[in-house]
N, C-alpha and C positions, 0 to 999 in steps of 0.2 A: 641830863642822860649824858654819861661815858660812852665811847662807841671809836671804834676802829673805822668805820664809814665815813665817808669825807660827807661835809654836811652839804644841806640844798644851799643850791646858789643864791638864794637872797637871802641867807645869813650875814654877820657881818663880824670879822674878827677884831676881838679886844685885847687879847693876850696872850702869852706863853705861861702855862701855869707848871710849878713843882711840886708835887704831892710826895711828903717822907714819912717813915716811920720807924724806929729803933734808932740804934746807936749801938757805941760798943760797950757801954755800961748796962742797959736792958735790955736789948736786943737779942743776946743770947737765950735770956730767959721767957722770951717771947717765940711765941708758936709761927713758924713761916704763913701759915693760913692769916692770925692775926696782923701778921708787919704788913700786907699785902693788904686787908681790908683794912687798916688805918691809913695806908699811904693813899688807897682810894678816897677813903673819905674826905683826907686831906685835900685832896683835890676837888673835890667838890664843894667843901666849904667855902676852899677859894674862887671857883667858879662863882658861886653864889655872891659871894663877897665885891665881884667886879661886874655882877647884873647878866651873867652867863647861861643859858638854858642848853647847851650843848658844848661837849667836850670832846676833840678829837684825838684821843689815844695816841700817841706815837711811839712813846719809847717806856719800857719797864725795864730795871736795871736792880739785882738784889745782891748785896754786899755780905763777904765773910769777912768775917776774923781769924787768923790762923797766927797761935802763938805757943810757944816751946818750953821746956824745961827739963829737967832731966828725966821724965816720964817719956818723954816724947814729943810729938805735936799732935794739937788738938785746933779745932775750931768749929765755925757753924756759922750760920747765914745771920746775920745781924742787923740786916737792915733792908728796904723795899724803898723804890722812888721810881715815879712813875712822871712822865712829862708829857704834854698836851697841849694843844691851842682849845683856845677858849673862844666861844661864839655865840652872838646874842640872835636868834633867831625868830621869825614873824610866829606865833603861838599858834598853834594846829585849832581848828574851830572846834566847839565840845558837840556839836551839833550839827547835821549836815541837813535842809529843809528840802530834802527830797520830797516830801508830799506830807500834803496836810495831816494833820494829826486826825486818829479815828473821831467821829462821830459818838459821845457819848449820849448812856441809854437815857440819863434826864432830856438829852435834847429832843429826843425822837419822842417821846410822850411828854404832852402839852399839857 
């Protein structure tokens, strides 16, 4: 999970992650959405690599490249970088035993 909400107190910090996508070569030919999603996927892959199941997203930066020539200045977004802190949190229970399971039809009829 990647979120801006602080992790629960029982979570253990395991490291800082930097997810990146783009660059000056292919970035100008990639949509802003794809750059952001690619950087997020990079961060999630890194989190999995260190065993983290919770990432507190700290910052997001979009880089721009500007160039110029005889036709004037031009530029566009070329990269996205996400920085977050990775944590290992206890797994949430898959079910809560709040009440016994309902009696089946077969167990009612002997």
